[in-house]
C-alpha positions in Angstrom: -6.2 -14.6 49.8 -3.8 -15.4 47.0 -6.8 -16.3 44.8 -8.4 -12.8 45.3 -5.0 -11.1 44.8 -4.5 -13.0 41.5 -8.1 -12.2 40.4 -7.5 -8.5 41.1 -4.4 -8.5 39.1 -6.2 -10.2 36.2 -9.0 -7.6 36.4 -6.5 -4.8 36.4 -4.6 -6.3 33.4 -7.9 -6.8 31.6 -8.9 -3.2 32.2 -5.5 -1.9 31.1 -5.8 -4.1 28.0 -9.3 -2.7 27.2 -8.1 0.8 27.7 -5.2 0.2 25.3 -7.5 -1.2 22.7 -9.7 1.8 23.1 -6.8 4.2 22.7 -5.7 2.4 19.5 -9.0 1.7 17.8 -11.9 3.2 19.7 -11.4 7.0 19.4 -12.3 7.7 15.8 -15.4 5.5 15.3 -18.0 6.4 12.7 -21.4 7.6 13.9 -24.1 5.0 14.2 -26.6 7.8 13.4 -25.6 7.4 9.8 -27.8 4.2 9.6 -31.0 6.1 9.9 -30.9 6.6 6.1 -33.8 4.1 5.8 -36.1 6.8 7.2 -34.9 9.7 5.0 -36.5 11.1 1.9 -33.6 10.8 -0.5 -34.8 13.9 -2.3 -31.6 15.9 -2.0 -31.1 17.6 -5.4 -27.7 18.2 -7.0 -27.0 21.1 -9.4 -24.1 21.8 -11.7 -22.0 25.0 -11.9 -24.7 26.8 -13.9 -27.5 25.8 -11.6 -28.8 23.1 -13.9 -30.4 20.1 -12.1 -28.2 17.0 -12.5 -29.9 14.4 -10.3 -30.8 13.4 -6.8 -28.9 11.7 -4.0 -30.4 8.3 -3.0 -29.8 6.8 0.4 -27.8 3.6 0.1 -26.3 0.8 2.2 -23.2 -1.1 1.4 -22.4 -4.8 1.2 -18.6 -5.1 0.8 -17.8 -3.5 -2.5 -21.4 -3.3 -3.6 -24.1 -0.8 -2.8 -27.9 -1.2 -2.6 -29.7 1.9 -3.7 -33.2 0.3 -3.7 -33.8 0.2 0.0 -37.0 -1.4 1.4 -38.9 -0.7 4.6 -39.5 -3.7 6.9 -43.2 -3.8 6.0 -42.1 -4.3 2.3 -40.3 -7.5 3.1 -42.0 -10.9 3.6 -42.4 -11.7 7.4 -41.4 -15.3 6.5 -38.0 -14.1 5.2 -37.5 -12.0 8.4 -38.2 -15.0 10.6 -36.0 -17.4 8.5 -33.1 -14.9 8.6 -33.2 -14.4 12.3 -33.3 -18.2 13.0 -30.5 -18.9 10.6 -28.2 -16.0 11.3 -28.7 -15.0 14.9 -31.3 -17.0 16.9 -30.8 -14.8 20.0 -31.1 -11.6 18.1 -34.0 -10.3 20.1 -32.4 -11.2 23.4 -28.8 -9.9 23.2 -27.7 -6.2 23.2 -25.6 -6.2 20.0 -23.0 -8.8 20.9 -24.0 -12.5 21.4 -21.6 -13.8 24.0 -22.6 -17.4 23.5 -22.0 -16.9 19.7 -18.6 -15.4 20.5 -17.7 -18.4 22.6 -18.6 -20.6 19.8 -16.6 -18.4 17.4 -13.5 -18.6 19.8 -13.7 -22.4 19.9 -14.0 -22.4 16.1 -11.1 -20.1 15.8 -8.9 -22.2 18.0 -9.8 -25.4 16.3 -9.9 -24.2 12.7 -8.0 -20.9 12.7 -11.3 -19.1 11.7 -12.3 -15.9 13.6 -15.5 -15.4 11.7 -17.9 -17.3 13.9 -20.2 -15.6 16.4 -21.1 -12.3 14.6 -24.6 -11.2 15.5 -26.9 -9.5 12.9 -26.1 -6.2 14.6 -22.4 -6.8 14.1 -22.9 -7.8 10.5 -24.8 -4.6 9.9 -21.9 -2.6 11.3 -19.4 -4.6 9.3 -21.1 -4.0 6.0 -22.0 -0.3 6.5 -20.1 1.6 9.1 -16.9 -0.5 8.7 -17.2 -1.3 5.0 -13.8 0.2 4.4 -12.3 -2.7 6.4 -14.3 -5.1 4.2 -14.2 -8.6 5.7 -10.6 -8.5 7.0 -10.3 -10.9 9.9 -8.5 -8.6 12.2 -8.7 -7.9 16.0 -9.3 -4.2 15.1 -12.4 -4.9 13.1 -13.8 -7.2 15.8 -13.2 -4.7 18.5 -14.8 -1.9 16.5 -17.7 -4.1 15.6 -18.4 -4.8 19.2 -18.3 -1.2 20.3 -20.5 0.0 17.4 -22.9 -2.9 17.9 -23.6 -1.7 21.4 -24.1 1.9 20.2 -26.4 0.7 17.4 -28.6 -1.2 19.9 -28.9 1.9 22.1 -29.9 4.1 19.2 -32.2 1.9 17.1 -34.7 -0.8 17.9 -34.5 -4.4 16.7 -36.8 -4.0 13.8 -34.7 -1.1 12.4 -31.5 -3.1 12.7 -33.1 -6.2 11.1 -34.4 -3.9 8.3 -30.9 -2.6 7.7 -29.5 -6.1 7.6 -32.1 -7.4 5.1 -31.0 -4.5 2.8 -27.3 -5.2 2.9 -27.2 -9.0 2.6 -25.1 -10.2 -0.4 -27.2 -12.8 -2.3 -24.8 -13.6 -5.2 -23.4 -12.5 -8.5 -26.1 -11.3 -10.8 -23.8 -10.8 -13.9 -23.7 -7.1 -14.6 -24.2 -6.3 -10.9 -24.2 -8.0 -7.5 -27.5 -9.2 -5.9 -27.7 -7.1 -2.7 -30.7 -6.8 -0.5 -34.0 -8.7 -0.1 -35.7 -6.7 -2.9 -33.1 -7.5 -5.5 -32.8 -11.2 -4.4 -36.5 -11.8 -4.6 -36.6 -10.3 -8.1 -33.5 -12.2 -9.3 -34.3 -15.7 -7.9 -38.1 -15.7 -8.1 -39.1 -12.7 -10.2 -41.4 -11.3 -7.6 -41.3 -8.6 -4.9 -39.8 -9.2 -1.5 -43.2 -8.8 0.1 -44.7 -11.7 -2.0 -42.1 -14.4 -1.0 -43.7 -17.5 0.5 -42.2 -19.5 3.4 -40.5 -22.1 1.1 -38.9 -19.4 -1.1 -37.9 -17.4 2.0 -36.2 -20.5 3.5 -34.4 -21.2 0.2 -33.0 -17.7 0.0 -31.9 -17.9 3.6 -30.0 -21.2 3.2 -27.9 -19.9 0.4 -26.8 -16.7 2.2 -23.5 -18.1 3.5 -22.2 -19.0 0.0 -24.8 -18.0 -2.6 -22.8 -18.5 -5.7 -21.9 -22.1 -5.0 -25.1 -23.1 -3.2 -27.3 -21.7 -6.1 -25.5 -24.0 -8.5 -26.2 -27.3 -6.6 -29.8 -27.3 -5.6 -30.1 -31.0 -4.6 -27.0 -30.9 -2.4 -28.3 -28.1 -0.3 -32.0 -29.0 -0.3 -31.6 -30.8 3.2 -30.6 -27.5 4.7 -34.1 -26.2 4.1 -35.6 -28.9 6.2 -33.1 -28.3 9.0 -33.9 -24.6 9.0 -37.7 -25.2 9.0 -37.2 -27.5 12.0 -35.2 -24.8 13.9 -37.9 -22.2 13.1 -40.4 -24.6 14.7 -38.2 -25.0 17.8 -37.9 -21.2 18.1 -41.7 -20.8 17.9 -41.6 -18.7 14.7 -43.7 -21.1 12.7 -45.9 -24.1 13.4 -45.1 -27.7 12.5 -48.0 -27.6 10.0 -46.5 -24.5 8.3 -43.1 -26.2 8.1 -44.6 -29.4 6.6 -46.5 -27.4 4.0 -43.5 -25.3 3.1 -41.4 -28.5 2.6 -43.9 -29.9 0.1 -44.3 -26.5 -1.7 -42.5 -26.7 -5.1 -40.1 -23.8 -5.8 -38.3 -22.9 -9.0 -35.2 -20.7 -8.5 -34.3 -18.8 -11.7 -32.6 -21.0 -14.3 -33.5 -24.3 -12.7 -35.8 -27.1 -14.1 -36.9 -29.2 -11.1 -39.1 -32.3 -10.8 -40.9 -32.7 -7.5 -42.3 -35.6 -5.6 -45.5 -35.2 -3.5 -43.5 -35.7 -0.3 -41.2 -32.7 -1.0 -38.3 -34.7 -2.2 -36.5 -33.8 -5.5 -36.9 -36.1 -8.4 -34.6 -34.2 -10.7 -32.9 -30.8 -10.8 -31.1 -29.3 -13.8 -29.5 -25.9 -14.0 -30.4 -24.9 -17.5 -29.9 -21.2 -17.6 -27.9 -19.5 -14.8 -28.0 -16.3 -16.8 -31.7 -16.0 -15.9 -30.6 -14.3 -12.6 -29.3 -11.4 -14.7 -32.3 -11.5 -17.0 -34.6 -11.1 -14.0 -32.8 -7.9 -13.0 -33.2 -5.6 -15.9 -30.7 -2.8 -15.6 -32.1 0.5 -14.5 -31.7 3.4 -17.0 -28.3 5.0 -16.8 -28.3 8.1 -14.6 -26.4 11.1 -15.8 -23.3 11.8 -13.7 -23.8 8.5 -11.7 -20.2 8.4 -10.5 -20.0 12.1 -10.0 -23.0 12.0 -7.6 -21.4 9.0 -5.9 -18.2 11.0 -5.4 -20.3 14.0 -4.0 -21.6 11.6 -1.4 -18.1 10.5 -0.4 -16.9 14.1 -0.1 -19.9 15.3 1.9 -20.6 12.5 4.4 -17.5 13.3 6.5 -18.4 17.0 6.4 -22.1 17.0 7.2 -23.0 13.3 7.9 -25.5 11.0 6.1 -28.5 12.3 8.0 -28.1 15.9 6.8 -27.0 14.8 3.4 -30.1 12.7 2.7 -32.7 14.7 4.6 -33.6 16.8 1.5 -32.0 20.0 0.3 -29.7 21.2 -2.4 -26.1 20.6 -3.4 -24.3 22.9 -5.7 -21.2 21.5 -7.4 -18.5 22.4 -9.8 -19.7 19.8 -12.4 -19.9 21.0 -16.0 -22.9 19.2 -17.4 -21.6 19.6 -21.0 -18.3 18.1 -20.0 -20.0 15.3 -18.1 -22.2 14.4 -21.0 -19.3 14.4 -23.4 -17.3 12.2 -21.1 -20.1 9.7 -20.8 -20.5 9.6 -24.6 -16.7 9.0 -24.9 -17.1 6.1 -22.4 -20.0 4.6 -24.3 -18.2 4.9 -27.6 -14.8 3.7 -26.3 -13.5 0.6 -28.1 -11.7 -1.4 -25.4 -10.2 -4.8 -25.3 -12.5 -7.6 -24.0 -12.7 -7.5 -20.2 -11.4 -4.0 -19.9 -13.0 -1.0 -18.3 -11.9 2.6 -17.7 -11.8 5.6 -15.4 -12.0 9.3 -16.6 -11.6 12.6 -14.8 -11.6 16.2 -16.0 -10.7 19.2 -13.8 -10.5 22.9 -14.2 -6.9 24.2 -14.2 -8.2 27.5 -12.8 -9.3 26.2 -9.4 -9.2 22.4 -9.3 -13.0 21.9 -9.5 -13.9 18.5 -10.9 -15.7 19.1 -14.2 -16.6 15.4 -15.0 -16.2 11.9 -13.7 -16.8 8.5 -15.3 -15.9 5.6 -13.2 -16.5 2.6 -15.6 -16.9 1.7 -19.2 -20.6 2.6 -19.8 -22.9 0.3 -21.6 -26.3 2.0 -21.3 -27.5 0.7 -18.0 -26.5 1.7 -14.4 -22.8 1.0 -14.1 -21.1 -0.8 -11.3 -20.7 1.2 -8.1 -16.9 1.0 -8.0 -15.6 4.4 -9.3 -12.3 3.9 -11.1 -12.0 7.7 -11.7 -11.6 8.3 -7.9 -11.1 5.0 -6.1 -8.7 3.1 -8.4 -5.0 3.2 -7.7 -3.1 2.0 -10.7 0.5 2.2 -11.9 0.8 5.2 -14.1 3.6 4.1 -16.4 5.3 6.7 -18.6 2.6 9.4 -17.8 4.8 10.2 -14.8 7.8 11.2 -17.0 6.7 14.8 -17.7 6.8 15.5 -14.0 10.4 14.2 -13.8 11.5 16.1 -16.9 9.9 19.4 -15.6 11.7 18.9 -12.3 15.0 18.7 -14.3 14.0 22.0 -16.0 13.3 23.6 -12.7 16.8 22.6 -11.7 18.3 24.5 -14.6 18.3 21.9 -17.4 17.3 22.8 -20.9 15.1 20.6 -23.1 17.9 20.8 -25.6 20.4 19.2 -23.2 21.3 15.7 -24.1 21.1 12.4 -22.1 22.9 9.2 -22.8 20.7 6.4 -24.2 22.7 3.3 -23.1 22.4 0.6 -20.5 22.9 1.4 -16.9 25.5 0.1 -14.6 24.4 -2.0 -11.6 21.6 -4.5 -10.7 18.7 -2.3 -12.0 18.6 -2.8 -15.7 15.6 -1.2 -17.3 15.2 -1.2 -21.1 13.6 0.9 -23.7 10.3 -0.4 -24.9 11.8 -2.2 -27.9 14.9 -3.5 -26.0 17.2 -1.4 -28.2 19.5 1.6 -27.5 21.8 3.8 -29.5 24.7 4.4 -27.1 24.3 8.1 -28.1 23.2 11.3 -26.4 19.7 12.4 -27.4 17.9 15.6 -26.4 15.5 15.6 -23.5 12.8 16.6 -26.0 13.5 13.6 -28.1 13.7 11.2 -25.1 10.2 12.3 -24.0 8.7 12.3 -27.4 9.8 8.7 -27.8 9.2 7.8 -24.2 12.7 6.3 -23.8 13.3 4.7 -20.5 17.1 4.7 -20.3 17.6 8.4 -20.6 14.7 8.9 -18.2 16.3 6.8 -15.5 19.6 8.7 -16.0 17.7 12.0 -15.5 16.3 10.6 -12.2 19.8 9.6 -11.1 21.0 13.1 -11.7 18.1 15.2 -10.3 17.8 12.9 -7.3 15.0 10.6 -6.2 14.4 12.4 -2.9 13.6 15.6 -4.8 11.4 13.8 -7.2 9.4 12.1 -4.4 9.0 15.5 -2.7 7.7 17.0 -5.9 5.3 14.2 -6.4 3.9 14.8 -2.9 3.5 18.5 -3.7 1.4 17.4 -6.7 -1.0 15.3 -4.6 0.6 12.0 -5.4 2.0 9.4 -3.0 5.2 7.7 -4.2 5.6 4.1 -3.0 8.2 3.4 -0.4 11.6 2.1 -1.7 10.5 2.2 -5.3 14.0 3.3 -6.3 14.7 4.3 -9.9 11.7 2.4 -11.2 9.7 5.4 -9.9 10.9 7.5 -12.8 9.3 5.2 -15.3 6.0 4.7 -13.6 5.7 2.5 -10.6 3.7 5.2 -8.8 0.0 4.3 -8.3 -2.7 7.0 -8.7 -6.3 7.5 -9.7 -7.3 9.4 -12.9 -8.5 12.3 -10.7 -5.1 12.5 -9.0 -3.3 12.5 -12.4 -5.6 15.1 -13.9 -4.9 17.4 -10.9 -1.1 16.8 -11.1 -1.1 17.8 -14.8 -3.3 20.9 -14.3 -0.3 23.1 -13.2 1.1 22.8 -16.7 -1.9 24.8 -17.9 -2.2 27.4 -15.1 1.3 28.6 -14.6 2.4 26.1 -12.0 -0.3 26.2 -9.3 -1.6 22.9 -7.8 -5.2 22.8 -6.6 -6.5 19.8 -4.7 -9.6 18.6 -6.6 -13.0 19.5 -5.1 -16.5 18.7 -6.2 -18.9 20.6 -3.9 -19.4 24.4 -3.7 -22.3 24.7 -1.3 -25.0 22.6 0.5 -28.3 23.9 1.7 -31.0 22.2 3.8 -34.6 22.0 2.8 -35.2 25.4 4.4 -32.4 27.1 2.4 -30.0 27.3 5.3 -26.3 26.8 4.4 -25.0 23.6 5.9 -21.6 23.7 4.2 -19.8 26.2 2.0 -16.4 25.4 0.5 -13.7 27.9 1.2 -12.3 29.6 -1.9 -9.8 27.2 -3.5 -6.3 27.9 -2.3 -3.6 26.9 -4.8 -0.1 25.8 -3.9 2.7 26.8 -6.2 4.6 23.8 -7.4 6.4 25.2 -10.4 7.5 28.8 -11.1 5.7 30.2 -14.1 8.5 29.8 -16.6 9.3 26.2 -15.5 5.6 25.3 -15.9 5.7 26.8 -19.4 8.8 24.8 -20.4 7.2 21.6 -19.1 4.0 22.4 -21.1 6.1 23.0 -24.2 7.6 19.5 -23.8 4.2 17.7 -23.5 2.9 19.8 -26.4 5.8 18.3 -28.3 4.7 14.8 -27.4 1.3 15.5 -29.0 2.5 17.5 -32.0 6.2 16.9 -32.9 5.6 13.5 -34.6 2.9 12.5 -37.0 1.3 9.1 -36.5 3.3 7.8 -39.5 6.5 8.9 -37.8 5.5 7.0 -34.6 3.9 9.8 -32.6 2.6 8.4 -29.4 -0.2 10.9 -28.7 -1.2 12.3 -32.1 -4.8 11.2 -31.5 -5.1 13.7 -28.6 -5.1 16.6 -31.0 -8.2 18.8 -30.9 -8.6 21.1 -34.0 -8.4 24.7 -33.0 -7.0 24.0 -29.5 -3.6 23.7 -28.0 -3.1 20.3 -26.5 -0.3 18.8 -24.4 -0.1 15.4 -22.8 1.6 12.0 -22.3 0.7 8.4 -22.8 1.5 5.7 -20.2 1.7 1.9 -20.3 2.8 -0.5 -17.6 4.6 -3.8 -17.9 2.6 -6.6 -19.6 0.2 -4.0 -20.8 -1.8 -4.1 -17.5 -2.6 -0.3 -17.5 -3.0 2.2 -20.3 -3.0 5.9 -19.6 -3.3 9.3 -21.2 -3.1 12.5 -19.2 -3.2 15.9 -20.8 -4.1 19.5 -20.7 -5.8 22.3 -22.7 -6.0 25.9 -21.6 -9.5 25.2 -20.1 -9.5 21.5 -19.1 -7.0 19.0 -17.6 -7.9 15.3 -17.6 -6.7 11.8 -17.4 -8.0 8.4 -18.7 -7.1 5.0 -17.4 -7.9 1.7 -19.2 -7.4 -1.7 -17.8 -9.1 -4.8 -16.2 -11.0 -4.2 -13.0 -9.4 -7.2 -11.3 -6.0 -6.6 -12.9 -4.3 -8.7 -15.5 -2.7 -8.1 -18.9 -4.5 -6.6 -21.9 -3.8 -8.0 -25.4 -0.4 -7.3 -27.0 -2.0 -5.1 -29.6 -3.3 -2.6 -27.0 -1.5 0.7 -27.2 -2.0 3.7 -24.9 -2.0 6.1 -28.0 -4.9 4.1 -29.5 -7.2 3.2 -26.7 -7.3 5.8 -23.8 -6.0 8.7 -25.9 -9.1 8.9 -28.2 -11.4 8.6 -25.2 -9.6 11.6 -23.7 -9.8 13.5 -27.0 -13.5 12.9 -27.4 -14.3 13.9 -23.8 -12.3 17.0 -23.8 -13.3 18.1 -27.3 -16.9 17.7 -26.3 -16.3 19.7 -23.1 -14.8 22.6 -25.2 -17.5 22.6 -27.9 -18.9 26.1 -28.2 -16.2 27.8 -26.1 -14.1 30.6 -27.5 -10.5 29.5 -28.2 -8.2 30.2 -25.3 -4.5 30.0 -26.0 -2.0 29.1 -23.2 -0.7 32.2 -21.6 3.1 32.5 -22.2 4.9 34.2 -19.3 7.5 36.8 -19.8 11.2 35.8 -20.0 10.6 33.0 -22.5 12.0 32.7 -26.0 12.4 29.9 -28.5 15.2 28.5 -30.6 15.3 25.8 -33.2 17.6 23.0 -32.0 18.1 20.0 -34.2 15.3 21.2 -36.4 12.8 21.3 -33.6 11.5 24.6 -32.1 11.9 24.5 -28.3 11.1 27.0 -25.5 13.9 28.4 -23.3 14.3 30.9 -20.5 15.7 34.0 -22.2 19.0 33.9 -20.3 19.5 30.2 -21.2 18.5 30.3 -24.9 22.0 30.7 -26.3 23.8 28.7 -23.7 25.6 25.5 -24.8 23.9 22.2 -24.6 25.0 20.1 -21.7 25.5 16.4 -22.1 24.4 14.3 -19.2 24.8 10.6 -18.3 23.1 10.4 -14.9 26.3 10.7 -12.9 25.6 14.3 -11.9 28.8 15.3 -13.7 27.3 16.7 -16.9 29.6 18.2 -19.5 29.9 21.9 -20.0 28.7 22.1 -23.6 30.3 22.3 -27.0 33.8 23.2 -25.7 33.8 21.0 -22.7 34.5 17.4 -22.5 31.3 15.4 -22.1 30.5 13.8 -18.8 31.2 10.1 -19.0 28.7 7.4 -18.2 30.1 4.6 -16.0 31.0 1.8 -18.3 28.6 -1.2 -17.8 30.2 -4.4 -16.7 29.2 -6.0 -20.0 28.0 -3.7 -22.7 25.9 -5.3 -25.4 26.4 -4.1 -28.9 23.5 -2.1 -30.4 21.3 -4.2 -32.6 22.3 -4.2 -36.3 20.2 -2.2 -38.7 17.4 -4.1 -40.4 17.9 -5.1 -44.0 16.4 -2.7 -46.5 12.8 -3.5 -47.5 12.5 -4.9 -51.0 10.2 -3.2 -53.4 7.8 -6.1 -53.5 7.5 -6.5 -49.7 4.3 -5.6 -47.9 6.0 -3.0 -45.7 6.5 0.5 -47.2 10.0 1.1 -48.6 10.2 4.8 -47.9 12.1 6.2 -44.9 10.2 7.2 -41.8 11.0 10.9 -41.3 13.0 11.9 -38.3 11.5 13.8 -35.4 13.6 16.8 -36.3 13.7 16.6 -40.1 11.1 18.1 -42.4 9.4 15.7 -44.8 10.5 17.5 -47.9 14.2 17.2 -47.0 14.2 13.4 -47.1 15.9 11.6 -50.0 13.9 9.4 -52.3 16.2 6.5 -51.7 16.2 5.5 -48.0 19.3 3.4 -48.5 21.2 6.7 -49.1 20.4 8.0 -45.7 23.1 8.0 -43.1 21.2 7.6 -39.8 23.9 9.3 -37.8 25.5 11.8 -40.2 28.9 13.1 -39.2 29.2 10.6 -36.3 31.4 7.7 -35.6 30.6 4.2 -34.4 27.7 3.9 -32.0 29.9 3.0 -29.0 33.5 2.5 -28.3 34.9 -0.3 -26.1 34.7 1.8 -23.0 31.0 2.1 -23.2 31.1 5.8 -23.8 29.1 7.3 -26.7 31.0 9.4 -29.3 30.6 13.1 -28.8 28.1 14.6 -31.2 28.2 18.2 -29.9 31.9 19.2 -29.9 33.3 21.7 -32.4 34.9 20.6 -35.5 38.4 19.2 -35.3 38.4 18.8 -31.5 39.6 15.3 -31.0 37.6 12.7 -29.1 39.6 11.3 -26.3 37.8 8.0 -26.4 37.3 7.1 -30.0 39.5 9.5 -31.9 36.5 10.7 -34.0 36.1 14.3 -35.0 32.8 15.8 -34.1 30.4 18.0 -36.1 30.5 21.7 -35.4 27.6 23.2 -33.4 25.9 24.8 -36.5 25.9 21.4 -38.2 24.5 19.3 -35.4 22.6 16.3 -36.7 19.1 15.5 -35.8 18.5 13.0 -33.1 18.8 9.4 -34.4 16.7 8.8 -37.4 14.0 6.1 -36.9 13.6 2.9 -39.0 17.2 2.2 -40.3 18.8 3.4 -37.1 18.7 1.3 -34.0 16.9 1.9 -30.7 14.3 4.7 -30.9 12.4 3.5 -33.9 8.9 2.4 -33.2 8.3 -1.4 -33.7 7.5 -2.5 -37.2 5.1 -5.3 -38.2 8.0 -7.7 -38.6 9.3 -6.7 -35.2 6.5 -7.3 -32.7 6.9 -6.4 -29.0 8.4 -9.2 -27.1 5.9 -9.3 -24.3 2.9 -7.6 -25.8 3.9 -4.4 -23.8 6.1 -1.5 -24.2 9.1 -3.0 -22.4 10.6 -6.4 -23.2 11.0 -8.7 -20.2 14.2 -7.7 -18.3 16.7 -10.1 -16.8 15.7 -12.2 -13.8 15.7 -10.1 -10.6 14.7 -6.9 -12.3 11.8 -5.1 -10.7 9.3 -5.4 -13.6 7.3 -2.3 -13.4 7.0 0.9 -15.4 7.4 0.4 -19.1 7.9 3.0 -21.7 5.3 3.6 -24.3 5.3 1.9 -27.7 4.0 3.5 -30.8 1.8 1.3 -33.0 3.4 -0.2 -36.1 3.8 2.2 -38.9 1.7 1.0 -41.8 
């Protein structure tokens, strides 16, 4: 009796456990009907915003991160390969109902003994893993195993065994083909034997089957894995799929996988085997011609499949999108022409500020053939570096700051010790405009301290971005991760008066009879900036592009488009892993990312102003070709003033207010006649770096002074040694760590240093580059210490989010 009671309890616990697993993982499963793409036409046509045909959507099946768009029917694949795959991968495939319990038992034993949960997957489960659950990739998790089992049962109820085997043969990964992965039987037959999948003989089929578990390593050692072929032929005889005579003949049949020179004996043994040309795999797979808008069409699929399903999407019909064919073609030319460091690729996205429609997408560095399927424009999440700074500065403007307000450029107090890109600082107060133009990190972090990280994170979410948890102050200088499409959409409110639109691609979908399957609702924008704040932020990023010449160290001068107003910001992450430019014109907002697909540092000479910025400029300029010039629309209540020789925009009621000096403490000074808010004195304040020695006339570097941001060229003296980099100001920093006041009226004594300050009407420009410390761009004799924008910080510093370095001034 106790036995039956215990058994009942166990059954109840098992049922409760299964119910719990269903509640956690089984409620939102994908539809197995999506796998009927093998029977669909693939003739769905895609049109741009003007009704021009762009291309067709082709059914595809995934294999991990790769996609096979050259799907074969089962009668197009050698029956020898079909039999070999079943014997090798799932001998009981035609007997079980999706899950092989004997295989699972073997897998559990393997898992207990070797901590490996991969054993026991049936062909049906592998189809599910590589298609319906591709987003989980090959993660060895109970969730994936549970979902695999449920979907495998559903798959077996909806499709016959031949259909499931057909799907599997189209998603098998058969190795690295160089420019693209070898996925599916058709591609494998071409790559390894330069023939169609239907023409594979038994020996070739068995070879391809034996390398499936680890194709890259097994391909490179033919003799070591040759015995596996004999073992598989023997098992096929045991299963009754071939005769012993067929097995013996196949064993003695010479085969020559691509790149191998093999000597055979009459008994089927290998006399010699030399891998002479492994690149032959790639040579046997000539790249298909590049399809216009390849990654845009791919993104259309991703947007529509959750809305209408794969069956409706690939059954024929028409898809009308917001794509601008001229913008797309210009973006593809820009990608083809892009000069990138070795091993680097890119992602590019253009959107309309008017409604958020995606105008163009390029997900890789194009080379002329079909690009890899991974779409960096949409799928990549990369740290954005200093391209995040305009969003923070605009938040400060929303809170009542003025771009003429000044912020202390000096080390912070505490454990977090970021640095400016060149490791130098002035110990002085610089205008917000100057800090953004030069992408200074120290003033930026102080702004974040004062406006509040919680408010900044909230604003980022309003702009469609997802700040990382517990990023701290490093968020202000770029530890946020985003895609180019997300950054393009986040910048678009600068151009449209402060409205954020979630990016969309598809306007309408019709079936093959003209009936509407999906119609996008009218785009609903969300106000994130009031119109005047958006204009002030726009004015600042226009300054980044236009305030400085390239000779003066301008970070984004190469974004300028003749005849058009442009604003934008560069971005570089630590160790030069990611290069960015995000910017706007009245008609187009866009972003470009450059980096290595698998991560890693780019060369030290790679600058965001020289690599992604010209790509952005070429793409946007091409998109605007032939369009009438549209100026940015200035809202009412805005005026301008010249401050420190730079024209800046202001709200009318604030234009003549005093500058406020801020140090990040939230206790900014009240202006010219108020005592400046004091920055906390660092525990140990390093002295600013000494000025470099004047360049001798016979030196290679030019001897003339680099002009200041706020100083006209014709006002510079001929002799740079006569320039006082901080006219009218005292020492860079007193022992307390507080900068001397540069904005107090004449004869008002400084309480810290005893210096008298310059009157308001005689305010000096922000620190002059070259002979002054800190903000000057690096010179040829002063290379960046780590090849990036930010020298390596002290141990323990969270190394993310560098400022942007300008290239050396030659």
